N, C-alpha and C positions, 0 to 999 in steps of 0.2 A: 504494500500500500504506500502511495506517495503522500508527501506533505500536502495539506490543503489549507484553505482559509481558516478552518477551525481545528486544524491538527498540526502540531509542530514536533519535530524530533530533535533531541539533544543527545550527543554521544557521551557528554559529561556535564557536570554541574558547574557552570560559570555564571557570571552576572548577566550574560547576554539574554537569558530567558526572561528577565524582569521587564523588558520592553513589551514582550508578548503578554505577560500577566496584565500590564496596564491596558493593552489593546483589547483583550477579551473582557476585562472588567468594564471597559467603556462602551464597547460596541457589540458584545454578543458572546455567549458561552462558547468555550473551546477547551482543548486539552493539550498538554505538553507531555511527551513520553521521553523520559531520561533513560539512556542505555540503548538507544537506537541511532544508527548512523543516518546521514542525510538520504542515502539510497534505500533506506528501509531495513538494512541488515541489523539483526538483533545482536548486541554485544554485551548487554548487561551492565550493571553498576556494582563496583566493589563496595561492600559494607553498606547496603541500601538503607538500613535503619539510621545509621549516622548521617547519610546523605539527605534523608528526609528531614532530619533536624536542621541541617545546613540550609536546605531549601526554605523551610519554614522561617528560619531566622532572617534569611535574605529578604524574603517577602515582607515580613513584619517590620524590618528596619528600613526598607527602601521604598515601599509603595504606600502612598498616603491618599485617601484614608485606607484603612485596612480592607483588603478585598475579601470576597467570599470564595473560599477555595477548599479543596480536600485532596489529601495525598493517600495513595495506596501502593502496595508492592505486590508484584507478581513473583511469588517465591519460586516458580519453575524456571524463570529466566532472569530474575533480578532486574526487571524493568520497573521503574517508578512512574506512576501516572499522576500527573497534577491536573485536576479538573478545576477550571475557573468559571464561575458563574458571572453573568452580567450583573453589575451592582446597581444599587439605587442611589448612591451618594456620589455621583460623578461631579467633576472628573477625577479619575484615579491617576495619580502622577508618579512618575519615576524620575528622580532627580529634577523635579519641578516641571517636567514635560509630560504631556498626554500622548498616547500612541493609539494607532488603529491598524487593522490588518489591510494590507494591499496585496492580494493574491496570497503568496506564502511568506511574505515579509511583514515585519512590524515597523511602521514609519510614524514619524511625529505628525500630529495633526496641525492644520493651519489655524490661524486666529479665528476664522469664522466657525470652524468645527469646535474649537475650544470654548467659544462663547455658547454654542448650542449645548455642549456637554454641561457647562455650568448652569444654564437655565434648566436643563432636564434634571440635574441633580437637586435643584431646588423646587422641582415640580412646577416650573414656570414655562409657559409657551411664548414664543416670539410674538404671536398675535396679541397677547395680553399685556405687553409692555406699553408704557405711555408713549403717545405720539405727540410731536411738537406742534402739529397743525391745530390752531385754535379757531379756524373758520370753516369747519366741515358743514356741509349740507347733505341731506339725504333724500332728495326728491325722487330719484330712481328707485331707491329702496322702498320709500313710502308708496309709490305707485304699485310696486310688486306686492307689497303686503296687503294693500287695499284690495287688489285684484284677486290674490290667491287666498287670503285669510279673512277678508271682509271687515278689517278693522277700519275705524273712521279716520285715523291719522297717526302720525308718529310724534311722540313727545319725549321728554327726558326719561319718564318712567318706562316707556317702551324700550328706549335705548339701554337702560339699565337691565331690564328683563332679558334683553338679547345678549348681554354680556359685553357691552361696549365701553364700560368704565372700569378704571383701576380702583383699587381700594382707597386711593387718595383722591378719587373723584375726577380724574383726568381721562379724556377719551384715549382709547388704545389703538394699536395697529390694526386690529380687526375692524374697528370703526372706520379708520382711514381707508382700508381696502374696500369698504362698502359705501364710502362717501362718493359724491358725484365727481369730485376731483381729488387726486392724490399724487404723490411722487413715486409710486411703485411702478414696477414693470407690468407687462400685460401679455397680450397674445400677438404674435406675428404670423399672418396667414399668407401663404404664397400658392398660386396655382401655376403648375408647370405644364409645358407642352410635351414634346416627344423626348426632351432631355431636361436636366436641371439648368442647362444654359438658356433655355427658352422659358422665360417668365411671362406668362400671359396676364396675370393680375396679382397685385400685392397690396395688402392693407395691414396697418399696425394699430392695435387697440391698446393704448397705454395711458397711464395717468388718469384712469377713470374707474368707476365702480366695477367690481368683478361681475356684477349682474349685467351691466352694459356690455362688458367684454363677451360674456356668454351669449347674450342676445345677438350681438353683431356677428360673432362666429357662426351662429346658427343661420343667420340671414345669408351669409356667404355660402354656407353649405347648401342651402336650398336653391341658391342661384345656379349651382353647377351639378347637383346630384339628384334633383327632383324635377319632374316635368309631368304634364298632364297628357293623357292619351284618350281619345274618344273610342269607346267600344260600344257599338250599337247606339243606344240612346243615352248612354252614361259617359261621364267624363271621369276617368280613373287617374289617381295620382300614382305615378311610377317612381320608385326609389332605386337609384343605382347603388347607393350605400345606405344601409338601414339608418333612419334618423334616430331610432331608439339607441343604437350602439354609439352613434356620434354624440348624442346628447350626454350619455353616460360617461363617455371618455373625456369630453371637454369639462364636464362638471367635476369629475374626479381629479383632472389635472389642476383645476383651479383650487379645489379644496385641499388637496394633499401635497401640493408642491411646497418647496421651501421659498419663503418670501424675503429672506434676509440677504439674498444675492441679487445683483442687477442683471437678470437674465429673463428673457421672454419665453413663454410657452410657444413652441413652434408647431404650426399646423401646415403640413405640406400636402397639397391636393394634386393628385395625378389622375390620369385617365382611368387607371385600373385599381386605385387604392387611395386612402387617406392615411397619413402618418401624423400622430399627435405625440409630441415629445415634451415632457415637463421636467423642469429642474428639480433635482433632489431624488435620491434613490428611495429605498424602502424605509419606512419609519423604524426606529430602533426596536428590536425584539421580534420583528416579523421576518420569517424566512421567505425565500422565493416560492417554495412549495405551498406555504400557508397563504401567501398572497394570491397565487393562481388557483388554488383548489380548495382552500378552507374557508370557513366563515369567521376566522379570527380577524379582528379588525382593530386597528389602532389609528386614532385620529391625530395627525400632526397639527391640525388647526381646528380644534373642536368648536370654536365659536362660528367659524365659517361653515363648517360641516353642519352645524345645527340650523343655520340660516337656510342653506341649500335644501336641507331636509324639510324644513317648514314650508318652503316655497315649492316643494315637490320636484325640484331639479334632480335630486337623487332619491332613491327609494330607501328601504331599510338598510342601515349601515352594514357593510361587509358583503353586500350582494352585487356590487357594481360589475365585477369581472364576470360573474355568472350571467348577468343580464346581457352583457356584450356578447358572450359566447352563445347564449340562447337565441340571439337575433340571427345567428348563422347556422342554426341547427340543421337546416335542409340544404346547406350549400357545400360544395366540394371543398373550397378553400376556406379555412377558418381564420379568425383574427389571430394576430401574433403579438406577443408581449415580450419586449426586450428590456431586461432589468440590469442596470449598471450601478456603480457606486454613486454616481451623481446625476442620474437621469433615468426616467422610465419612458419607453416609447411603445405606443399602441398602434398597430397597423390594422386598418379596417379595409379588407379587400372589396372590390366591386362584386355585387351579387352575381354578375355574369361570368366572373373569373372561373377558369377551370384548371384542374391540375395538369401540369405538363411534366412528365417524368420519363425516365428511361425504363426499359423492360425490367432491369434488375431492381430499380427503385420501386416499381409497381409490385413486384413479387414481395418486397419487404413490407410495403403498405398493406398488402393483402394478408400478410401474417399478423401484423400488429392490430390491436383494437384499442379503443379508448378506455376500456375497463381493465385489461390485463397489461402488466408491465414486464418486459423481458430485458435481461442483460445482453450485452453484445455477444458473449459466449453462447448463450442460449439461442440467440438468433442465428449465429453461425452454424450451430449444430442442427437446427431445424431446417435451414436452407442448404446445408452442406457447402458452406462458403468458407473461405479462409478468413482469418481475423482481419487482415488488411482490407479485403474486399468489403467485409461487413462494416467496418469503421468508416470506410470511404463513403459508402452509400448512406449510412446513418448521418454522417456530417452533411452530405448534400441535402438530405431531407430536413435536417435541423435548420440549415441556412435558408431553405425555402419556406420554412414555417409549417411543414406538414407533420412533424414529429416533435414530441415533448421529451425533454431529458430530465430525469430525477436523480438527485444525489450526486456524489462525487466518488472518485477512486473505484475500488472494487465493488462498491455498492451501487454504482450507476446503473439505472434502468431506463427503458424507453417505452413510450406508448404512442399511438396515433392521436393527433390532436382532434 
């Protein structure tokens, strides 16, 4: 088994492991195995009981605050396992610096990440911080609340109920994001022709209420992906990309993105698909598998999420991905979700898109199902293929968005999307 984002090997006990303790404590549970070489060869640790005491002392003396961890010894091979749990009292510092995992390495966080960790450790969200703008107006929000909830108007009591004030009585960042004008980023929409060099239309919706951003993005979607067709005596609305999926993807991008960086949500419109990319990876404590297939839900911006829920822009929390997928249940090509450290991209294919694969790739797709998960070795055995051929075809189908990958290392399995 190789090292991964959540697994690190150490052949001996030195101070180098302490950066990884900080990283796992700050950004997610992981483990360090002492007595294993970088290539996975088991070499063991001499006098493991004494070394456990040494590891414990190094952590207690060097990491602040004290992290949540546990040590165990495999008496058969003298390998020490250090399990580190994600902590509640972030940031966890080693020599005054906080670390995170980048692939299989532990690297120092930047100032923005450090501020986020500090807020999270104090159970404070960026959206709840006081905003300096003292001239906010909420005409667009008021119109939406009157239309969707039937209220008579918006006053200070309404704003307090919505969570727009700090304990000190100042309007916060959530209020600014929903105000008619603000200094935050927004949405950049571009419609492309046959290549990305051919830009047919482009609009930026910035420094305005996120409700206005949402409405303007929806208007642009309808301009290019919906049309009416006369069938007999009826006029029928035709959708080239499901509006239900587009609405959900844009609403999720606005509600779940990080707002402490100056970057726009990017909506790229093509003839055969729409790509929606939002700044910020997964919220802390949520794995990719949980995000894609579970109902576990963590709100990065709970005030914004509550507003969009009240206005019926999003449905029950935690069901957004499922709703997007359900919009394509009868289609050959399914939506694709690309999750990186600092962004999440949702690709919504046109309903008319069809699968274009080689004969070998088609054999693999016929074997896979959405319910069963197979390892590459199981697939190779069932199809009587070599390992290289199996991995090559799997990678092609992963890149095309037809197959989903679960887990890492020897535990990696695949299913049809």
